[in-house]
NUTORMI-139962 format. One record per residue (C-alpha): y, x, z. Coordinates in steps of 0.2 Angstrom, whole numbers, plus 5000, padded with zeros to 4 digits. Layout:
BEGIN
YXZ...
This chain:
BEGIN
532453135304531653305307530153355297528853455306527953575295526053625300525553795296523953805288522353825300521854005301520054065307519754215317518654345308517454335322517154155321516154055310516953935298517353765303517253595295518953515295518753365283518353335265520053405259519953585250518153585251518053555269518353725276519653775288520353915280520953835265522753785261523753695248523853795231525653855233525354035230524754065247523054155247522354125264521154005254520154165250518754125261517754255271516154155273515054095260513154065257512054215256511554175238513254205231513154395237511354425232511354325216512354455207511254595210509854495203510854475187511454655187509554705189508954595175510254665163509954845168508154825163508554735147509554885142508255005149506954915138508154935122508455125127506555155127506355065110507755175103506955335109505255285103505855225086506855395084505355495088504255405075505555385061505655485046507155385039508255435055509955475050511455535059512755405062514655445066515255335078516855245076518355325084518955155091517455165103518355295113519855195114518955045119518155135133519855185140520354995139518754935148519055075162520755025164520354845166519254895181520754985189521754815186520354715195520254825210522154815211521954625210520654615223521754725236523154625233522254465235521554535252523354595257524054415254522654335264523154455279524954385278525754515267527054455254526254475236527354375224525954345212524254425215523454335200524354445188523254585189521754465186522654405170522854595165521054615167520654465157521754525143521054705143519254635143519754525127520554685119518954765122517954645113519154635099519054825097517154825097517254685082518454815074517054945076515854835067517054805054517355005051515355005050515154885037516554965026515655125027514155025020513155025036512454855040511154785053509654825041510354975034509455105043508655115061510255185067511355065062510254935069510155005085512055015085512354835082511054775094511654875108513554845106513354665102512154635118513454735128514854625121513954465124513754515143515654565143516054395138515054325152516154425163517554355155517054185159516854235177518554315178519254145171518354055184519054165198520754135191520653955190519853945209521254055215522653965208521853805216521653895233519753865232519254055229517854115240517954305245516054315239516554245222517854385219516754515225515254465215516354455199517054625203515354705204514854625188516354685179516154865185514454865181514954825163516054975163514655085169513355015157514655045142514955225147513055245147512855165131514255275122513355425128511555355122512455325105513355485104511755585108510455495099511255415084
């Protein structure tokens, strides 16, 4: 008996999404999880795209406050000593910037696959981004160990205190980004990924890059 294969439903970009049932979240532009990325959805609730900017703004204000505290403390201190930054920080910077490049490649490949192009494994670059992010956090830990081996701890002097606080706060937010990347990969593999989710995660991750470059310059000039 011949078997009829039904192609996954497609939605024209100019039309709003339609409900097609309870399966796959109930949206018409989703397909079974078999490597086909037509499941990346064009439409999503507005809060998905605006919420990430709220998060970014709050993080920016937090680090602006820490920057102000550093400048004020340096200006009023008599115990301020120059701190030589661990050399691994520059390698960590390269790793984090490379991870952003990998994420953009992943984003483009997912979009191309959704348009019908043959992309064998678009999630591969997401895994590379995730690995590089973990490598960055591991490199930051090595930097802390190098400072400890030099006898510089959190309470040794104001310089070391600000170094640990700033780098640890940034690493904590990078871990949050790694959690977001993991969620993107899981939803992509299940063909449940929204385009807005991928875009929001990408914006957050790129912001972590920009923030780290700013912090490195701040530490280099002020410590």
